[in-house]
C-alpha positions as semicolon CSV with decimal commas, in nm:
position;residue;x (nm);y (nm);z (nm)
1;M;2,762;8,319;20,575
2;N;2,494;8,052;20,517
3;G;2,251;8,248;20,285
4;M;2,137;8,579;20,154
5;L;1,872;8,799;20,302
6;G;1,561;8,810;20,085
7;D;1,317;9,102;20,055
8;S;1,124;8,963;20,350
9;G;1,432;8,960;20,576
10;V;1,443;8,573;20,565
11;R;1,767;8,407;20,453
12;R;1,763;8,220;20,128
13;P;2,017;7,993;19,963
14;V;2,300;8,171;19,780
15;T;2,254;8,131;19,406
16;L;2,497;8,145;19,111
17;D;2,355;8,485;19,019
18;D;2,450;8,605;19,371
19;V;2,811;8,490;19,317
20;A;2,840;8,635;18,975
21;R;2,706;8,974;19,102
22;A;2,951;8,981;19,382
23;A;3,240;8,890;19,166
24;G;3,147;9,134;18,905
25;V;3,122;8,881;18,619
26;S;2,854;8,738;18,404
27;Q;2,643;8,438;18,522
28;P;2,782;8,212;18,245
29;T;3,145;8,301;18,354
30;A;3,063;8,217;18,716
31;S;2,901;7,891;18,598
32;R;3,207;7,784;18,396
33;V;3,430;7,839;18,709
34;L;3,206;7,665;18,957
35;N;3,041;7,393;18,757
36;G;3,345;7,245;18,589
37;S;3,298;7,363;18,230
38;S;3,575;7,276;17,987
39;R;3,570;7,632;17,853
40;K;3,854;7,840;17,975
41;V;3,811;8,146;18,198
42;A;4,069;8,420;18,249
43;E;4,262;8,345;18,578
44;S;4,171;8,687;18,725
45;Y;3,807;8,617;18,675
46;R;3,838;8,267;18,814
47;E;3,994;8,393;19,137
48;R;3,719;8,666;19,184
49;V;3,441;8,395;19,141
50;L;3,610;8,163;19,381
51;E;3,660;8,426;19,638
52;A;3,297;8,545;19,606
53;A;3,163;8,194;19,642
54;R;3,374;8,139;19,961
55;E;3,259;8,462;20,115
56;L;2,893;8,396;20,035
57;G;2,905;8,029;20,129
58;Y;2,790;7,916;19,784
59;T;2,718;7,540;19,744
60;P;2,731;7,421;19,377
61;N;2,430;7,242;19,222
62;L;2,565;6,902;19,173
63;P;2,337;6,787;18,891
64;A;2,426;7,102;18,703
65;Q;2,790;7,042;18,776
66;A;2,766;6,685;18,641
67;M;2,602;6,808;18,320
68;A;2,860;7,080;18,270
69;R;3,145;6,819;18,305
70;G;2,972;6,607;18,036
71;T;2,891;6,326;18,278
72;S;2,517;6,331;18,229
73;R;2,422;6,030;18,015
74;T;2,084;6,161;17,890
75;I;1,990;6,356;17,580
76;A;1,635;6,498;17,590
77;L;1,458;6,485;17,247
78;V;1,155;6,718;17,202
79;I;0,948;6,614;16,901
80;S;0,606;6,721;16,768
81;L;0,421;6,387;16,739
82;I;0,527;6,041;16,815
83;S;0,251;5,906;16,597
84;D;0,379;6,089;16,299
85;P;0,590;5,838;16,084
86;Y;0,848;6,109;16,024
87;F;0,903;6,189;16,384
88;S;0,892;5,831;16,507
89;A;1,167;5,751;16,239
90;M;1,361;6,054;16,352
91;A;1,337;5,950;16,718
92;A;1,454;5,595;16,637
93;E;1,754;5,723;16,447
94;I;1,861;5,963;16,730
95;M;1,826;5,685;16,982
96;K;2,040;5,456;16,770
97;Q;2,318;5,723;16,728
98;A;2,308;5,805;17,106
99;E;2,316;5,450;17,213
100;A;2,622;5,391;17,000
101;I;2,821;5,623;17,218
102;G;2,671;5,515;17,541
103;L;2,397;5,776;17,593
104;H;2,028;5,742;17,664
105;V;1,750;5,945;17,507
106;S;1,433;6,070;17,681
107;I;1,143;6,183;17,460
108;A;0,908;6,465;17,514
109;V;0,618;6,532;17,272
110;T;0,475;6,885;17,205
111;E;0,162;6,778;17,021
112;R;0,246;7,067;16,787
113;Q;0,163;7,326;17,051
114;A;0,405;7,617;17,098
115;D;0,306;7,674;17,466
116;R;0,357;7,299;17,550
117;E;0,698;7,309;17,383
118;L;0,795;7,601;17,620
119;D;0,655;7,413;17,927
120;L;0,856;7,109;17,832
121;V;1,177;7,297;17,794
122;R;1,123;7,453;18,132
123;E;1,069;7,109;18,283
124;L;1,366;6,957;18,101
125;R;1,596;7,241;18,217
126;G;1,523;7,137;18,569
127;Q;1,614;6,782;18,496
128;Q;1,964;6,872;18,369
129;P;2,008;6,648;18,065
130;R;2,337;6,666;17,881
131;A;2,169;6,820;17,576
132;I;1,824;6,918;17,443
133;I;1,742;6,840;17,082
134;L;1,443;7,020;16,942
135;A;1,323;6,815;16,644
136;G;0,984;6,967;16,609
137;T;0,910;7,212;16,328
138;G;0,912;7,579;16,411
139;Y;0,606;7,790;16,397
140;V;0,518;8,095;16,190
141;D;0,514;8,392;16,446
142;P;0,487;8,182;16,764
143;P;0,358;8,376;17,062
144;S;0,612;8,239;17,305
145;E;0,933;8,245;17,096
146;Q;1,130;8,489;17,308
147;Q;1,041;8,297;17,625
148;L;1,158;7,976;17,466
149;V;1,490;8,141;17,359
150;D;1,537;8,275;17,716
151;E;1,483;7,931;17,864
152;L;1,723;7,758;17,624
153;H;1,996;8,028;17,696
154;R;1,953;7,970;18,071
155;Y;1,994;7,602;18,003
156;E;2,319;7,663;17,800
157;E;2,453;7,890;18,078
158;T;2,470;7,586;18,304
159;G;2,671;7,389;18,052
160;G;2,404;7,216;17,848
161;R;2,389;7,210;17,468
162;V;2,095;7,297;17,246
163;V;2,060;7,142;16,895
164;L;1,772;7,224;16,652
165;I;1,668;6,993;16,363
166;S;1,511;7,136;16,061
167;R;1,416;7,473;16,205
168;S;1,606;7,797;16,166
169;D;1,372;8,016;16,370
170;L;1,584;8,012;16,691
171;P;1,951;8,116;16,745
172;F;2,108;7,781;16,838
173;E;2,309;7,502;16,679
174;T;2,106;7,373;16,381
175;V;2,113;7,059;16,164
176;D;1,881;7,139;15,865
177;F;1,765;6,986;15,549
178;D;1,672;7,191;15,256
179;N;1,294;7,188;15,248
180;H;1,266;7,465;14,987
181;E;1,527;7,318;14,752
182;G;1,407;6,965;14,781
183;S;1,050;7,068;14,689
184;R;1,176;7,295;14,407
185;Q;1,375;7,027;14,250
186;L;1,083;6,780;14,278
187;A;0,852;7,030;14,105
188;R;1,108;7,082;13,822
189;E;1,135;6,712;13,757
190;L;0,764;6,653;13,762
191;A;0,705;6,941;13,528
192;G;0,963;6,779;13,301
193;L;0,745;6,472;13,302
194;G;0,447;6,680;13,181
195;Y;0,276;6,764;13,514
196;E;0,144;7,119;13,508
197;R;-0,190;7,128;13,679
198;C;-0,080;7,038;14,028
199;L;-0,285;7,054;14,355
200;V;-0,053;7,161;14,643
201;L;-0,160;7,053;14,990
202;G;0,033;7,250;15,247
203;S;-0,032;7,264;15,624
204;G;-0,330;7,414;15,805
205;T;-0,096;7,445;16,100
206;P;0,148;7,745;16,060
207;L;0,477;7,558;16,048
208;L;0,784;7,724;15,885
209;S;0,930;7,400;15,720
210;M;0,589;7,320;15,560
211;R;0,557;7,671;15,439
212;R;0,902;7,645;15,273
213;R;0,806;7,313;15,109
214;V;0,503;7,482;14,949
215;E;0,707;7,782;14,837
216;G;0,972;7,566;14,693
217;F;0,730;7,358;14,498
218;V;0,547;7,656;14,359
219;T;0,885;7,814;14,258
220;G;0,996;7,502;14,075
221;L;0,666;7,500;13,883
222;V;0,685;7,863;13,792
223;E;1,046;7,820;13,680
224;S;0,925;7,540;13,456
225;G;0,664;7,772;13,288
226;V;0,354;7,702;13,509
227;A;0,258;8,052;13,566
228;D;-0,066;7,988;13,767
229;A;0,100;7,734;14,012
230;A;0,015;7,938;14,329
231;T;-0,354;7,927;14,248
232;R;-0,380;7,567;14,340
233;V;-0,228;7,584;14,687
234;H;-0,451;7,485;14,976
235;H;-0,387;7,420;15,359
236;P;-0,604;7,138;15,493
237;G;-0,566;6,979;15,834
238;F;-0,206;6,873;15,876
239;S;-0,266;6,502;15,892
240;W;-0,358;6,195;15,688
241;A;-0,719;6,257;15,767
242;G;-0,704;6,621;15,678
243;A;-0,560;6,559;15,333
244;R;-0,808;6,278;15,265
245;D;-1,108;6,494;15,377
246;F;-0,996;6,778;15,158
247;V;-0,956;6,548;14,852
248;L;-1,310;6,418;14,917
249;S;-1,440;6,777;14,936
250;L;-1,331;6,874;14,587
251;T;-1,584;6,899;14,307
252;E;-1,582;6,666;14,020
253;A;-1,474;6,953;13,786
254;E;-1,182;7,041;14,021
255;V;-1,068;6,692;14,023
256;R;-1,092;6,643;13,645
257;D;-0,876;6,948;13,594
258;L;-0,584;6,790;13,806
259;Q;-0,283;6,596;13,687
260;L;-0,108;6,565;14,009
261;V;-0,145;6,608;14,395
262;F;0,164;6,712;14,588
263;A;0,147;6,699;14,969
264;V;0,401;6,850;15,196
265;T;0,453;6,521;15,391
266;D;0,428;6,157;15,282
267;D;0,158;6,098;15,561
268;M;-0,061;6,362;15,392
269;A;0,017;6,223;15,048
270;L;-0,106;5,888;15,157
271;G;-0,428;6,040;15,292
272;A;-0,486;6,224;14,963
273;L;-0,425;5,885;14,786
274;A;-0,686;5,719;15,003
275;G;-0,933;6,004;14,921
276;L;-0,871;5,982;14,549
277;R;-0,931;5,609;14,550
278;E;-1,258;5,661;14,740
279;R;-1,357;5,880;14,461
280;G;-1,298;5,593;14,217
281;L;-0,976;5,732;14,063
282;R;-0,681;5,508;13,974
283;I;-0,320;5,599;14,078
284;P;-0,133;5,677;13,853
285;E;-0,352;5,620;13,555
286;D;-0,606;5,895;13,633
287;I;-0,387;6,125;13,857
288;G;-0,037;6,138;13,991
289;I;0,064;6,183;14,352
290;A;0,380;6,281;14,537
291;G;0,499;6,364;14,892
292;F;0,798;6,462;15,103
293;D;1,021;6,283;15,364
294;D;1,053;5,928;15,211
295;I;0,927;5,752;15,532
296;S;1,004;5,389;15,562
297;T;0,643;5,281;15,545
298;L;0,644;5,376;15,184
299;R;0,790;5,030;15,113
300;D;0,448;4,879;15,137
301;V;0,252;5,147;14,930
302;V;0,133;5,057;14,579
303;P;0,215;5,227;14,355
304;K;0,556;5,334;14,489
305;L;0,527;5,696;14,594
306;T;0,730;5,976;14,437
307;T;0,873;6,188;14,713
308;V;1,169;6,397;14,839
309;H;1,426;6,187;15,032
310;V;1,561;6,307;15,362
311;A;1,858;6,111;15,501
312;L;1,733;6,077;15,861
313;N;2,040;5,874;15,965
314;A;2,272;6,160;15,859
315;V;2,054;6,418;16,025
316;A;2,045;6,221;16,352
317;Q;2,414;6,147;16,346
318;E;2,503;6,521;16,301
319;A;2,254;6,623;16,578
320;V;2,391;6,374;16,830
321;Y;2,745;6,486;16,746
322;R;2,664;6,849;16,798
323;A;2,489;6,760;17,123
324;T;2,797;6,598;17,262
325;T;3,098;6,781;17,116
326;T;3,283;7,053;17,307
327;D;3,359;7,241;16,978
328;A;3,201;7,586;17,019
329;E;3,277;7,692;16,662
330;L;3,040;7,472;16,465
331;T;2,838;7,622;16,169
332;R;2,499;7,529;16,052
333;R;2,494;7,200;15,861
334;T;2,237;7,142;15,584
335;V;2,177;6,785;15,481
336;P;2,072;6,759;15,111
337;A;1,707;6,659;15,032
338;Y;1,650;6,527;14,690
339;P;1,362;6,403;14,480
340;V;1,299;6,037;14,409
341;I;1,074;5,977;14,121
342;R;0,873;5,650;14,147
343;A;0,572;5,481;13,989
344;S;0,305;5,721;14,129
345;T;0,420;5,985;13,872
346;P;0,498;5,823;13,536
347;P;0,573;6,051;13,241
348;L;0,249;6,193;13,091
349;P;0,176;6,129;12,724
350;Q;0,294;6,403;12,490
351;H;0,012;6,594;12,314
């Protein structure tokens, strides 16, 4: 038999689904038998799948078979923005870790659009990389979440691996860093230095990790006795320019009432810093500032920026390991994120 009859009566190529249906097994089980997966299948199932494949004349998909056997040398990395210092640093670390074990990395950029992320995953699934790493931040109530989950499950069924970085909104292997706890600890340390009237700049884009950073910072302030911390939370455009423009829009009275600006990313913190300086304020003499991520470009910033450090090398190493291992029993790994107090937030004078 050289094909299956379609609804129109025209023969079509035999698919893996056809074989699975004829053998009375699931599609993943049929895939493991026919595409060379290292996962074991019961002998009775294996014989049924092979017999069904012979009877139907099934021809394996060679790219899928190569991927299932671990011979694909490419990891697909999906990130939000290549221009964002955090994501460019993350991409560089993942490429470094992958190259150390002889793999290549292809990069796809979502531009922080959930629909584009779904389209990219569909396209990548057809290219059959060895693994897909999603390093973009998850969205609050994304419209296409279930479709994305379905696409990634289909990809896994052909032997690929899916790894998420810093997002827990999807049911796949995850390497996380503690956004909430890192921000909470930072707020507690800053409160201990005397900072109570803090402007919090969250994200105008509904991103889960950014929301957790805001919640963590507010929690830390409240735990330190700042009861009205949540009243100074705002969500400007999620960029350097968005933070700068928001700071420039504040009234003189609002600025005079502040002791500190905390932004959910270093990039936004630097935008806020630029806006404050345009208003004629001195950092840190007139107002303190802090961020999150500890991006490498902070080395050139004066004064040195207080932030939350994320060990991107550890995150990348763990993500690449999970993308290439055959261990199916891995658990979620959380890499610690911790505050680093620098010159932008000196202790305030005691009154």
